[in-house]
C-alpha positions as a Markdown table, in Angstrom:
| # | Residue | x | y | z |
|---|---|---|---|---|
| 1 | Met | 0.0 | 0.0 | 0.0 |
| 2 | Ser | 1.4 | 3.4 | -1.0 |
| 3 | Ala | 1.9 | 6.3 | 1.5 |
| 4 | Val | -1.3 | 8.3 | 0.9 |
| 5 | Pro | -3.8 | 5.3 | 1.2 |
| 6 | Thr | -1.9 | 4.1 | 4.2 |
| 7 | Arg | -2.2 | 7.5 | 6.0 |
| 8 | Val | -5.9 | 7.6 | 5.1 |
| 9 | Val | -6.5 | 4.2 | 6.6 |
| 10 | Leu | -4.4 | 5.0 | 9.7 |
| 11 | Asp | -6.3 | 8.2 | 10.2 |
| 12 | Tyr | -9.6 | 6.4 | 9.9 |
| 13 | Leu | -8.6 | 3.7 | 12.4 |
| 14 | Leu | -7.5 | 6.3 | 15.0 |
| 15 | His | -10.5 | 8.5 | 14.4 |
| 16 | His | -12.8 | 5.6 | 15.3 |
| 17 | Gly | -10.5 | 4.3 | 18.2 |
| 18 | Tyr | -9.2 | 1.1 | 16.6 |
| 19 | Leu | -5.8 | 1.6 | 18.3 |
| 20 | Ala | -4.5 | -2.0 | 18.1 |
| 21 | Thr | -5.3 | -2.3 | 14.4 |
| 22 | Ala | -3.7 | 1.1 | 13.7 |
| 23 | Ala | -0.6 | 0.0 | 15.6 |
| 24 | Ala | -0.4 | -3.2 | 13.6 |
| 25 | Leu | -0.7 | -1.3 | 10.3 |
| 26 | Ala | 1.9 | 1.2 | 11.5 |
| 27 | Asp | 4.3 | -1.7 | 12.4 |
| 28 | Asp | 3.8 | -3.3 | 8.9 |
| 29 | Thr | 4.6 | 0.0 | 7.2 |
| 30 | Gln | 7.7 | 0.9 | 9.1 |
| 31 | Gly | 10.6 | 1.6 | 6.7 |
| 32 | Thr | 8.3 | 2.2 | 3.8 |
| 33 | Ile | 6.6 | 5.4 | 4.9 |
| 34 | Asp | 7.1 | 7.8 | 7.8 |
| 35 | Val | 4.4 | 7.0 | 10.3 |
| 36 | Pro | 4.5 | 9.2 | 13.5 |
| 37 | Arg | 4.5 | 7.2 | 16.7 |
| 38 | Met | 2.1 | 8.0 | 19.6 |
| 39 | Asp | 3.3 | 8.3 | 23.1 |
| 40 | Ala | 1.5 | 6.5 | 26.0 |
| 41 | Thr | -0.6 | 9.6 | 26.9 |
| 42 | Ala | -1.9 | 9.9 | 23.3 |
| 43 | Ser | -2.7 | 6.2 | 23.2 |
| 44 | Asp | -4.6 | 6.4 | 26.4 |
| 45 | Arg | -6.7 | 9.3 | 25.0 |
| 46 | Val | -7.6 | 7.2 | 22.0 |
| 47 | Arg | -8.6 | 4.3 | 24.3 |
| 48 | Gln | -10.7 | 6.6 | 26.5 |
| 49 | Arg | -12.4 | 8.0 | 23.4 |
| 50 | Ala | -13.1 | 4.6 | 22.0 |
| 51 | Ala | -14.6 | 3.5 | 25.3 |
| 52 | Ile | -17.1 | 6.4 | 25.1 |
| 53 | Tyr | -17.9 | 5.6 | 21.5 |
| 54 | Arg | -18.6 | 1.9 | 22.3 |
| 55 | Ser | -20.6 | 2.7 | 25.4 |
| 56 | Ile | -23.0 | 4.9 | 23.3 |
| 57 | Glu | -23.3 | 2.3 | 20.6 |
| 58 | Gln | -24.3 | -0.2 | 23.3 |
| 59 | Gly | -26.9 | 2.1 | 24.7 |
| 60 | Gln | -24.9 | 2.7 | 27.9 |
| 61 | Ile | -25.5 | 6.5 | 27.8 |
| 62 | Glu | -25.0 | 7.1 | 31.5 |
| 63 | Arg | -21.6 | 5.4 | 31.5 |
| 64 | Ala | -20.6 | 7.3 | 28.4 |
| 65 | Tyr | -21.6 | 10.6 | 30.0 |
| 66 | Ala | -19.6 | 9.8 | 33.1 |
| 67 | Leu | -16.5 | 8.9 | 31.0 |
| 68 | Cys | -16.8 | 12.1 | 29.1 |
| 69 | Gln | -17.0 | 14.1 | 32.3 |
| 70 | Ser | -14.0 | 12.3 | 33.7 |
| 71 | His | -11.7 | 12.4 | 30.7 |
| 72 | Phe | -13.0 | 15.1 | 28.4 |
| 73 | Pro | -15.0 | 17.5 | 30.7 |
| 74 | Thr | -15.2 | 20.4 | 28.2 |
| 75 | Val | -17.1 | 18.3 | 25.6 |
| 76 | Leu | -20.4 | 18.3 | 27.5 |
| 77 | Ala | -22.0 | 21.1 | 29.4 |
| 78 | Asp | -25.3 | 21.3 | 31.4 |
| 79 | Asp | -25.9 | 25.0 | 30.8 |
| 80 | Thr | -27.6 | 26.6 | 27.8 |
| 81 | Pro | -25.7 | 27.7 | 24.7 |
| 82 | Ser | -23.7 | 30.9 | 25.3 |
| 83 | Thr | -25.0 | 32.5 | 22.0 |
| 84 | Ser | -28.5 | 33.5 | 21.2 |
| 85 | Thr | -28.3 | 31.5 | 18.0 |
| 86 | Pro | -26.8 | 28.0 | 17.9 |
| 87 | Pro | -24.0 | 27.2 | 15.5 |
| 88 | Ala | -25.0 | 26.5 | 11.9 |
| 89 | Ser | -24.1 | 22.9 | 12.3 |
| 90 | Ser | -26.2 | 22.5 | 15.5 |
| 91 | Thr | -29.4 | 20.4 | 14.9 |
| 92 | Val | -31.0 | 17.6 | 16.8 |
| 93 | Thr | -29.1 | 15.1 | 14.7 |
| 94 | Tyr | -25.7 | 16.8 | 14.7 |
| 95 | Thr | -24.0 | 19.3 | 16.9 |
| 96 | Leu | -20.6 | 19.9 | 18.5 |
| 97 | Asp | -21.9 | 22.5 | 20.9 |
| 98 | Pro | -21.2 | 21.2 | 24.4 |
| 99 | Ser | -24.6 | 22.2 | 25.9 |
| 100 | Leu | -26.6 | 20.9 | 22.9 |
| 101 | Leu | -24.6 | 17.7 | 22.7 |
| 102 | Ser | -25.3 | 17.1 | 26.4 |
| 103 | Leu | -29.0 | 17.5 | 25.7 |
| 104 | Asn | -28.7 | 15.0 | 22.8 |
| 105 | Met | -27.1 | 12.6 | 25.3 |
| 106 | Gln | -30.0 | 13.1 | 27.8 |
| 107 | Leu | -32.6 | 12.6 | 25.1 |
| 108 | Gln | -30.9 | 9.4 | 24.0 |
| 109 | Gln | -30.8 | 8.3 | 27.7 |
| 110 | Leu | -34.6 | 8.7 | 27.8 |
| 111 | Val | -34.9 | 6.6 | 24.7 |
| 112 | Glu | -32.9 | 3.8 | 26.2 |
| 113 | Tyr | -35.0 | 4.0 | 29.4 |
| 114 | Leu | -38.2 | 3.7 | 27.3 |
| 115 | Arg | -36.7 | 0.8 | 25.4 |
| 116 | Ser | -36.2 | -1.0 | 28.7 |
| 117 | Leu | -39.9 | -0.6 | 29.4 |
| 118 | Tyr | -41.1 | -2.5 | 26.3 |
| 119 | Thr | -41.7 | -5.9 | 28.0 |
| 120 | Cys | -45.1 | -6.6 | 26.3 |
| 121 | Glu | -46.3 | -7.5 | 29.8 |
| 122 | Asp | -48.6 | -5.8 | 32.3 |
| 123 | Ala | -46.6 | -3.6 | 34.7 |
| 124 | Asp | -47.2 | -0.9 | 37.2 |
| 125 | Asp | -47.1 | 2.7 | 36.3 |
| 126 | Glu | -44.1 | 3.8 | 38.4 |
| 127 | Pro | -41.5 | 3.4 | 35.6 |
| 128 | Leu | -43.7 | 5.4 | 33.2 |
| 129 | Glu | -44.1 | 8.1 | 35.8 |
| 130 | Thr | -40.4 | 8.3 | 36.1 |
| 131 | Ala | -40.2 | 8.8 | 32.3 |
| 132 | Val | -42.7 | 11.6 | 32.5 |
| 133 | Arg | -40.8 | 13.4 | 35.2 |
| 134 | Trp | -37.6 | 12.9 | 33.2 |
| 135 | Ala | -39.3 | 14.4 | 30.1 |
| 136 | Asp | -40.5 | 17.4 | 32.2 |
| 137 | Thr | -37.0 | 18.0 | 33.3 |
| 138 | Leu | -35.8 | 17.9 | 29.7 |
| 139 | Arg | -38.6 | 20.2 | 28.6 |
| 140 | Thr | -37.5 | 22.8 | 31.2 |
| 141 | Arg | -34.0 | 22.7 | 29.8 |
| 142 | Ile | -35.3 | 22.9 | 26.2 |
| 143 | Asp | -37.5 | 25.9 | 27.0 |
| 144 | Ala | -34.3 | 27.8 | 28.0 |
| 145 | Leu | -32.7 | 27.3 | 24.6 |
| 146 | Pro | -32.4 | 30.0 | 22.0 |
| 147 | Pro | -35.4 | 30.1 | 19.5 |
| 148 | Asp | -33.7 | 28.4 | 16.6 |
| 149 | Ala | -32.6 | 25.4 | 18.7 |
| 150 | His | -35.8 | 25.4 | 20.8 |
| 151 | Ala | -38.1 | 24.6 | 17.9 |
| 152 | Ala | -36.1 | 21.5 | 16.8 |
| 153 | Tyr | -35.6 | 20.1 | 20.3 |
| 154 | Ala | -39.2 | 20.7 | 21.4 |
| 155 | Thr | -40.4 | 18.7 | 18.4 |
| 156 | Glu | -37.9 | 15.9 | 19.2 |
| 157 | Leu | -39.1 | 15.7 | 22.8 |
| 158 | Glu | -42.7 | 15.6 | 21.7 |
| 159 | Gln | -42.0 | 12.7 | 19.3 |
| 160 | Leu | -40.2 | 10.8 | 22.1 |
| 161 | Met | -43.1 | 11.4 | 24.5 |
| 162 | Gly | -45.4 | 9.7 | 21.9 |
| 163 | Leu | -43.6 | 6.5 | 22.8 |
| 164 | Phe | -45.1 | 6.7 | 26.3 |
| 165 | Ala | -48.4 | 5.3 | 25.1 |
| 166 | Tyr | -46.9 | 1.8 | 24.3 |
| 167 | Arg | -45.7 | -1.1 | 26.4 |
| 168 | Cys | -44.7 | -3.5 | 23.6 |
| 169 | Leu | -42.2 | -2.7 | 20.9 |
| 170 | Asp | -44.3 | -4.4 | 18.2 |
| 171 | Asp | -47.1 | -1.9 | 18.9 |
| 172 | Val | -45.0 | 1.2 | 18.2 |
| 173 | Pro | -46.3 | 2.7 | 15.0 |
| 174 | Glu | -44.0 | 3.4 | 12.0 |
| 175 | Thr | -44.2 | 7.1 | 12.6 |
| 176 | Leu | -42.5 | 6.8 | 16.0 |
| 177 | Ala | -40.3 | 3.7 | 15.3 |
| 178 | Pro | -37.3 | 5.8 | 14.0 |
| 179 | Ala | -36.8 | 7.1 | 17.6 |
| 180 | Leu | -35.9 | 3.6 | 18.6 |
| 181 | His | -33.6 | 2.8 | 15.7 |
| 182 | Leu | -30.1 | 1.8 | 16.7 |
| 183 | Ser | -28.8 | 4.2 | 14.1 |
| 184 | Arg | -29.5 | 7.0 | 16.6 |
| 185 | Arg | -26.9 | 5.5 | 18.9 |
| 186 | Ser | -24.3 | 5.4 | 16.1 |
| 187 | Ala | -25.1 | 9.0 | 15.1 |
| 188 | Leu | -24.7 | 10.2 | 18.7 |
| 189 | Ala | -21.5 | 8.2 | 19.1 |
| 190 | Gln | -20.1 | 9.9 | 16.0 |
| 191 | Gln | -21.1 | 13.4 | 17.3 |
| 192 | Val | -19.4 | 12.8 | 20.7 |
| 193 | Asn | -16.4 | 11.4 | 19.0 |
| 194 | Ser | -16.1 | 14.4 | 16.7 |
| 195 | Ala | -16.6 | 16.8 | 19.6 |
| 196 | Ile | -13.8 | 15.1 | 21.6 |
| 197 | Leu | -11.4 | 15.3 | 18.7 |
| 198 | Gln | -12.2 | 19.0 | 18.2 |
| 199 | Ala | -11.7 | 19.7 | 21.9 |
| 200 | Glu | -8.3 | 17.9 | 21.6 |
| 201 | Gly | -7.3 | 20.2 | 18.8 |
| 202 | Thr | -7.9 | 17.7 | 16.0 |
| 203 | Leu | -10.1 | 17.9 | 13.0 |
| 204 | Pro | -13.6 | 16.5 | 14.0 |
| 205 | Thr | -13.9 | 14.4 | 10.8 |
| 206 | Ser | -11.7 | 11.7 | 9.4 |
| 207 | Leu | -9.5 | 12.2 | 6.4 |
| 208 | Leu | -11.5 | 9.6 | 4.5 |
| 209 | Ser | -14.7 | 11.5 | 5.2 |
| 210 | Arg | -13.1 | 14.8 | 3.9 |
| 211 | Val | -11.7 | 13.1 | 0.8 |
| 212 | Thr | -15.1 | 11.5 | 0.1 |
| 213 | Arg | -16.9 | 14.8 | 0.3 |
| 214 | Gln | -14.3 | 16.4 | -2.0 |
| 215 | Ala | -14.7 | 13.6 | -4.4 |
| 216 | Ala | -18.5 | 13.9 | -4.3 |
| 217 | Cys | -18.3 | 17.7 | -5.0 |
| 218 | Thr | -15.9 | 17.1 | -7.9 |
| 219 | Trp | -18.2 | 14.4 | -9.3 |
| 220 | Asp | -21.2 | 16.6 | -9.2 |
| 221 | His | -19.2 | 19.3 | -10.9 |
| 222 | Leu | -18.1 | 16.9 | -13.7 |
| 223 | His | -21.7 | 15.7 | -14.2 |
| 224 | Asp | -23.3 | 19.2 | -14.1 |
| 225 | Arg | -20.8 | 20.5 | -16.7 |
| 226 | Ala | -20.9 | 17.4 | -18.8 |
| 227 | Val | -17.2 | 16.9 | -18.6 |
| 228 | Val | -16.0 | 14.1 | -20.8 |
| 229 | Ile | -14.0 | 11.3 | -19.1 |
| 230 | Pro | -11.8 | 8.9 | -21.2 |
| 231 | Arg | -13.4 | 5.4 | -21.4 |
| 232 | Asp | -10.3 | 3.8 | -19.9 |
| 233 | His | -10.3 | 6.0 | -16.8 |
| 234 | Pro | -10.5 | 3.9 | -13.5 |
| 235 | Ser | -13.6 | 5.6 | -12.3 |
| 236 | Val | -15.5 | 4.4 | -15.4 |
| 237 | Ala | -14.7 | 0.8 | -14.5 |
| 238 | Leu | -15.8 | 1.4 | -10.9 |
| 239 | Ile | -19.2 | 2.9 | -11.9 |
| 240 | Gly | -19.8 | 0.7 | -14.9 |
| 241 | Pro | -19.8 | 2.0 | -18.4 |
| 242 | Thr | -23.5 | 1.5 | -18.9 |
| 243 | Arg | -24.3 | 4.1 | -16.2 |
| 244 | Cys | -22.4 | 6.7 | -18.1 |
| 245 | Thr | -23.5 | 8.7 | -21.1 |
| 246 | Ser | -21.4 | 7.7 | -24.1 |
| 247 | Val | -20.1 | 10.5 | -26.4 |
| 248 | Ala | -17.6 | 10.5 | -29.2 |
| 249 | Asp | -14.5 | 11.2 | -27.1 |
| 250 | Gly | -15.4 | 9.2 | -24.0 |
| 251 | Val | -18.2 | 9.2 | -21.4 |
| 252 | Ile | -20.0 | 11.8 | -19.3 |
| 253 | Pro | -20.4 | 10.6 | -15.6 |
| 254 | Pro | -23.9 | 10.0 | -14.2 |
| 255 | Pro | -25.3 | 12.1 | -11.3 |
| 256 | Leu | -24.0 | 11.2 | -7.9 |
| 257 | Asp | -27.3 | 9.6 | -6.9 |
| 258 | Trp | -26.2 | 6.4 | -8.7 |
| 259 | Leu | -24.6 | 5.5 | -5.4 |
| 260 | Thr | -28.0 | 5.2 | -3.7 |
| 261 | Gln | -29.4 | 2.9 | -6.4 |
| 262 | Pro | -29.7 | -0.9 | -5.7 |
| 263 | Ser | -26.4 | -2.7 | -6.4 |
| 264 | Ser | -24.8 | 0.6 | -7.2 |
| 265 | Met | -21.3 | -0.6 | -6.4 |
| 266 | Ala | -21.6 | -3.8 | -8.4 |
| 267 | Phe | -19.3 | -3.9 | -11.5 |
| 268 | Asp | -21.0 | -4.3 | -14.8 |
| 269 | Arg | -20.5 | -7.9 | -16.0 |
| 270 | Pro | -20.0 | -8.9 | -19.6 |
């Protein structure tokens, strides 16, 4: 593997906390490319970040919150945002703002608590009353948010409270089911991971993610301007010639949405 792909892979592994795999790859490439070595402190920080990531993915939000407060105390904050308008990137689904990220964690903790109540059996009302009190506490905090953030988070809380009406997971309607998707855990884990990296003075996105975005932007530009690509270009083989528009001097790439189509990455077969 050449230097650039190796560095992209190493960055991705460290970004997501795969320290052992990254170390093994670094050992394999010693002498072929210059790979910076991490000291014990840096390695510990990666392990701590990975532990937080895995805890969130496993639904252990309280543990993840405690680990954040212990190892990366500036990442989460219980106060309201210091600005009247939240950062442009701050939404219910993505934010690096410490106070909004803390609120996202608490909302997910409520989701995990509600998930634990879905036993499909008759039960007393005490656990549900606990959830209602929890939601009331969150509502008070949401009411203190700036207007732009308040609208989004108030809607989010109302949707979660719709889950209170059900005791069995199978009874939850499709309109509310997304609140229980495990993808919420992954999205939150990525947010917290990015916030930690930013707090540590590192870019919050992986090199692979940035390269992918640049490639997507370039691809859209090529398609929109009908730029002709030679038929023997490697990208044509990846996409499949039949997806491209054939012209005299080569092919014009298809729009980027070909990636979302079924079997989009399958090579064309003769």
